[in-house]
Steps between C-alpha positions, in 0.01 A plus 500: 500500500514740197808699632696186567650433156643856465763408743703292274559827314581673816857496653786285385617417849483617859869453533563768231272742688697453820827559322380825330412647835820403680746568223359686207831556343633146511401300203610142576345249259680211668367566841159575371436127495410516865710745712308375801629155472852618439500753764423219750816327391744777455586846611455774249865545452540127398264537195754704302765266602284209391461633146876564471572161639281335246747557225791393706304193608451382142878515418613313813206267497677192338789496740272574790276225400761228500641612818165529693352181371831329619440656839134421494564116442738489794270673735227275395693190564579654849145579586395140404767369750312694757746775612367793321587761770867426505631779281862447586481145374365629172767750453765237577350262249482770244868579552603156419272430212441831328733730319723781655200728478316329772793466734526880474129505588535312820800705629393840376432782752165610627501796255553265201223274619262795529612623160432154352151486670423851371596399151279182511214721623539736205508217261195353648321834478611537143375160413158607658486816296598296181230250581249785520609631165475172334174386657204442268256785588197287403567217747373620838518333851218496746471818699556462864211647686457594868207549707527750777261653750384517868396216714168343396439696178465188320844440337497116522135491407557685175787253423277214590238625269745522211626143596172365601652338813484556864837566659350767721303257725809283523699794645509559874252782576462542115815712496779429240809385699750417233559624143314292264538505119230390259521472116185589312533381144386693206209284402361532858515883458331479163217288634451740798494807280264351243187682632678836486620475136181338363594374160814707442834328477749555794845562383686316774888517454580391871536128598291581818539689833709402791324632817686540823258526795685710759376544851363839593578546866778750600717238647533342167681793353788281430290239318324775318805692413631168370183464293491847340869506420414222266178613353437653150151610587298521829144499603432705801171408662295759683194415702199703369349496847797608703714711250865530541666336807850527646617199295350630175709830547814306582447286182445823287825650623681170431361497138605854445845444648556198263315681209290188445186554289181395658130467473258570790220252558217649712371179666185400691248651241246234605481654846303787352146498632262310259784398256381270248777257400555275199821298568801572281352769292680815370453785753331728238241255426448452882465878536221500230301263706505695825228739620559868523559524875767221476682695230465812721660322796780375280565851358513637859732232641728483202537887492607479866764241422607692187546813716718304750712377202535852370618601848785231456601690178333253249273592211246225468227432257251210422675306238239563228510864565886526508627785261868383523608189676855641540379785723193351663489187692232259379229403765301181464197442726491127596329255727727211595213288629267525198787539246350814344775732356756222499485467122566862465797483737653214304454662166633832626806329643575323172433799279708741707789262532534375143443850333702722734771280646618302209870570544494395868307187430718384211632149586868484560745218507691635789356334823344731767372330803385594856446282805178542656489224786725239649312185619564157623277251321456149599681265278672782306709663787553884481365653173471863380202650332620746247352725233679465168466844344712433184692233332491128566574260783612148438540192715874468583574875470750632741358778713611772747271597786540738797528309827494607871857396541640604146419417137374138416621344174292192413345309220129469402386154570135547376261772401143477613196718420149488633237406250377794295248728682600365848733670735857433613406521868225251505593135545399278207676285233789688334599445141865443418698654206820475328515862416266807558476830315413838646282638651399240746488398871730196552604294788865395477615190668886509576753408768624736768216751470423491881641861558380664174354846565158591351468813304835493332621438143596153386757482219567210254878456439537516117809399300612864488430586864759550765370303812677728744331804353160342528565407863578866571199630309263257677618594849430881426137393504524366853265703712610623850312219650762435755546852618158459662642226720642653823861377516527586869253231559209684675178418322238248408545198274301495175407187300309494173402246227660692209752772460241738379297479809805520711605821320154650561500407872847660531396826330203521721700442813744769380233760416491821714179424686637152614868507532537138633860369490565157331777287622459200286324388183409163356294346235293182549340320803569597862723232666669470833816673388297811423356502851844459647609811303205699613569397860830681482299818558362360832857424601597857415223646686284621209198309591277694258715387200493136584242461216473313181278650226417204270314613196325223299727220626434199720651470857618157595352346825841479665557869422165585661584303810849636532365858449242442783781378718743781420239771509540586119193641341421366152245706299363322188270638231445446134403855439776758561276753658373266769859430600563874534189539714585204721856627557386868547254369775774304658729795499234715663439232765877476572531886519201520749659223696829681512335820588310338773812347648678843485210703605620533858865563394406765234406825668338769277610847585240746663466795707171544690350807683251426790168679473453631857121486485506137402663309781273200573722289726823615673665186588524121406383511233545871389216599279533842330412690198804602276574682190762342257739783456750301271545145375280205526338366831443128475362251752790329681728813487704548828464851632726702727535869618836644398446821693458312838823312479362251232269314733314206326115479518435172316371406151197642317226240550227650285412811308153638423412758230144643516392212721637232255783279592822558268841355473688814394464878521690744282627856551214743550255247643352515860437158652413347841785275612532230765866438628554146648795490760737198460666484835452621860704821448271600202188411710589767749539786242207745546371795292534822700774367734771371254397688193219723380362644175810732465712196429504328158476142485758345251544141367816334641719402209815300485754378251312163482175668462628709197650206329159306536328801337739497212467134446130453535309815494698733264196527270275631771742784590497841330789741464383713794489186717862417417598865584330450837700178558815706446383758748413249757834324456660810643244515784571135608878503396447207258820439296 
């Protein structure tokens, strides 16, 4: 741990570095406070305008203040009377009670309204920039830390080890299903890093760490993207035994895209053969205790992992050998089960963030807040779990949240947090607060939050804010969740317990490999009305879509009985992947049923040449050896002889290739074939009298058979087969 302390002298801030790469010429001290945070809020063009507007804002502040507070009081009275969505009402009240200015507001044209909103936005951004300028650089907030990685690399286990709890076993299948946030206070960090520092003092400027545990499966990209947009520093966990996996690479690309600084934890060191573990010891002490062959195995495996990381374009180095933390990503070997290496990870996170990200971590007065989850809780109604990044939230604050049907304006009834070192997702006693300061995970209890959308910003309406402008800004965040719902109405119904899981399910169903249309979405338990909605698919004749995918929600008994009666399938699972597997299996089953039903209608095109030396039976049934000239010969295909006035011979009953029975034969193969006649006329057909080896046998196709091929067997047909269909259409005169 000698090299550790030199970092404080290293770089001023990671943000500064990013800027110098992007725009070396532009020296913008105002924005340097945290261009990342600002960039999320405003397009680049607005920044200059924001600075200009700051001056103008100060002059007109007094008049503006009186006017806005006036409006604010009225809108507050109105929301208390319960009609907060009636904007026309508000405007008419304003006309009578406010000065000429506000009557002008209500009557103004669309342009003027947009101009007003634009001005309000510029003022808000200017205030944010000013707040950054004035902020006390020595007061820092807790950095928000994300944990990313592939399934089963030990993300939650590492968190549990830091927290000393056991969420993992409470989770279905041990997989994180919702975003959880955990606050690790400073004294807990100091206690854990004690063995690493020995007697030296730890200069801890941060109040603690706020860790968001994000799920690592690909379907959780939404949740994950939601996590890493917020985060100041990330921990990417790589399995020492398996190296990089699909998810890990996806996470790396996401971190690069967002320019989020991160540390790599190489987990599962305790799986090395003959590893001697001492719980919670620093990793370098642990290495000193190991035998030579254990260290040799570690060297081999870690160099493999490092190589894979280099292939992803990352320079990596073990943290105690790191020449420059700005150019090399730090790697910490850990074991989540024994806790070895966890002190190193914590110390590294704290040192890096407080020495290199001071500007970004400066505590601001302006409120920045993001909704993580929307949940219904017994006794509280609908609540939202949020991460407060900056500023303060108070009981009674007026907040604007993005909702499914438009912006929601409501009042905070109470603020609740889990007890320190527990997680927001796990049921347990919650502590109530009058006000909370950043950075912290909070549960907000407020009316009308039913349709709030997770993953969007939450704004507090301040005395200087224009509520209309905040409403517009908040709706910009609204993801295209509804674009995944097929408006034409063909598709399955999806139900989930929270919006996050609903989003994950939808994005999976929309992915290229799956492409399953969704006709309806809902949150909460499955009731009779949901079954009726899914039954519409049966009525329309799309039997395979009469399905409800219920993720982590209960199904009422009435709904189950009704589903059985109406033949609606309900798939339930509390792990998303299991739901996918069940549904895919069901789709396969439906497809094979449809194919079975259409097997006699669908005729695969083929042209067969009889081999004259291989005629085994001339009549009823005809058994001959043939060569497949073009197309696909399948059991069940009706054959005819176009050169002899198109006489029908019957259907292929069986095929044998090298004395083994087969269902299909492709162009170029020679097979023995038995033709079963289907009526008296076909029974009388005889090889040598009605046709011989000079005549080609052709499958008899029709318009119906071509349609059946397109509908059910398109994936089994190649380009050449379709060309043959076109050729045969002319032979049989099919329109």
